[in-house]
N, C-alpha and C positions, 0 to 999 in steps of 0.2 A: 517499222516499229511494231513491237508487240502490243496488241490491243489490250487495254486495261480490262481486268476481270471484273465483271459486275458482282456486287455483293449478293449473297443468297438472301432471298426473302425469308421472313419468319416462318411462313407456311412450308417453304421448301426444307428448312432445317428440321422440322417435325417429321417429315417423311423419310429422312435419312436415318433416324433412330429406330431400330427394330422394336417391335412391341414384345415385351416379356410377359409370357403367360403367368397367371397367378399360380402359386405353388399348390399342388394337389394335397389334400388331406388323406390320411390313411383310409378313412371310411369311404372316400370317394373312389378308391381303386376297385376294379372288378373283383367279385368274390373269389374267383379261382386264384387270382394273384395274392389276395390277402391270406387265403388258406395255405398257399404254398409258403408264404413268409412265416406263418405260424409254425408250419412243419419244420422249416429250417431252424427255427429257434429252439426246438426240442433237443435235449442233450443226447449223446450217443450212449452206448452201454455203460452202466455204472456198477461199481462194486458195493454191494450191500453187506455190511459187517454185522454178523449175528452177535447179539449181546446175551448175557446170562438170562435164562427164562425168569419170568415173574409169575405171580399167582394168576394174573389175568391172561398172560400170553405165553404159549410154549416157545415161540420164536419172537424175540423182541429186538429193537434196533435203537441204539443210543444216538440221540441227535448230534452229540459231539464227535462221533466217528463216521457219520453218514452224510451223504449229500442231501441238501434240502429238496423239497418237492419242486418239480419244474415250475418256474414262474408263470408260464403260460396258463397254468391251471387257475390262476387268480387274477389275470389281467382284465378279462371281460368274458361275457358269455360265449362269444364266438371262439376266442382262443381256448377256453376251457373245453368246448365241444371237440375241437381239433386234438387237444392233448389227451382227452379221454378215449380217443380212438387207439392210442398207444399205451397209455398208462391207466392202471386201475389200483384200487386198494387191495392189499395182499395180507395174508396170514392173520386175518381177523382184526387188523389194526385200523383205528379210525383215521389215521393220518399218514400211513406209510404207503406211498405209491411206488409201483415198479412195473417194468416191462419184461417180465420173465420170459415169454416166448421170443422177445426181440433180442435177448442176449444179456440182460442185466445179470451180474455174477453174484451168486450167494456164497459168502465167505464165512466159514467157521474158524474164527481166529483162536490162537492159543490162550488168549486172555478171557474168553467167554465161558469158561467152564464147560465147553461143549466138546464132544467127540464128533458126533455126526447125527444125522437122522436117517434111519434105514427102514426097510420093509422086512418084517419077520413072519414066517409061516406059523400059523396057530390053527391046528385042526385042518380044515379044508380051505381056510381063508388066509389072507396075508394082511397084517395090520402094520401101520407105521409106528415106529418107536423112536424115541430120542435117547441117545446115550450121552450122558454128561457126568462130570465129576461132582460129588456132593461136597459139603464143607470140609470133610475129612480126606478128600482126594480120592475117594472110592468111586468106581464106575457104577452108574445107576441108570437103569432103563425104565422109561415110562411111556405110556401110550400118548400119542398126540391127537389133538382135536381134528374133526372132519374138515373144518375150514382150512387148516394147515395142510392136511393131506392133499386137498384139491390143488393148492398152489405148488406144493412140492413136485407134483406130477407134471407141472408145466416148466420146471427148471431145465434149461438147456446148458447152462454154464455153472459149474460148481467149483469152489476153491477151498483148499484146506492147507494149513501150515504143514511143511514137510516134516515137522516133528510130531505131527498129530496122527490121526487115524481116519481112514475114509473107506467107504464101500459104495459102489455104484448101483447095487441091487435096489430095484424099485424105482429108480429115476428113469422112467420109461422113455423120456424125451431128451435125456442127457446127451450132449454132443461133445463137450469139452470139460476135462478135469484139470484145473490149474493146481500145480504143486508149488506152493509159495515159500520162498526163503524170507522169513519174517523174524529177524533177530530182535531180541528184547531191547537192545540199545536203540534201534531204529524206532520202535514203538514209543519209547520214552521221550525221544527228541522230536518226533514228527507226528504229533497227534492230529486228529481230524481226518477228513475224507482223503482217500488215496486212490491210485490207479495201479494196475498190474502191468509190468513191463516184461516182455518175453526174455528169458534167460537162455543163452546158448550152452548146451551141455554136450553137443556132438555125439560121438559114438558111445558115450557113457550113459545114455538115457536109460537103457535096460538095467544096468547095474545100479544106477542112482535110484530108480524106482523100486527095485527089489530091496535095496538096503533100507529104504524108508517105509517099507511095508505097504506099497501101493499095488501089489499083485499085477505086475506088468504081463506076466505069462497068462494070467486068468483073463485079462482084457483081450489079449490076442486070441485066446481060445473062444471067447464069446463071439468075436468077429467072424471066426471061421465057422462057427455053428449057425451063423445067420442072425445072431442077435444084434441089437443096436450097437454099433461100434462107437467107442468113446475114445476121443483123441486126448492124449496126455500132453500138457504144456507146462514147462517149468518156467517160473516167473519170479521176479523181484518185486517187492513193494516199493512204489514210488509216490511221493507226496503229490496230491492233486494240485493243479494250477488254478483251480477255481477259488 
């Protein structure tokens, strides 16, 4: 006969249950892990929509059209220090943060009364000018402030509506020019922050660029002359998922 099993003693029951360690708090993690988590929380390249200029700012940004500042800037001192290694205040604004060297896209929309910002030779120097439409729709050029100039020279990604006007002269670090299909009906129905989605135009890229005044031939010539080559990308406007 099978021997009867003896019941487990109380102390034996305790030893069969594994001890569960207490949950770790975020502050108890090693600093290098916390810092990496904060870095992962930072958003990727964003599109910064330029709004009509104001008396205080040559380049302004409407909160209704742009992404809010990265939350990590306001969580705690540690997260802010990590975020500030990537983001900084730009264009003389007290609350507009951007990562221009990291690929944030500066977009001159057709609604902003803007044409572009460019560098014009005057005498032996070159000064930055902004070209925009006045209240009567006439083109008007005005000189921009030094704080704006410093940030414009850091721009690597520039975007312009395909019905607009653009020049890459003066953007010494420019790498990509986005030509954006931005129909009025889309802007009316899809307000708020948005992203750019690459549009395939195939072999018609040269014709498309020339037809819309973006000087494809000139960009190629600049590359052959050893100047900084600018890549032209055709894109659609897509509502942001944020």
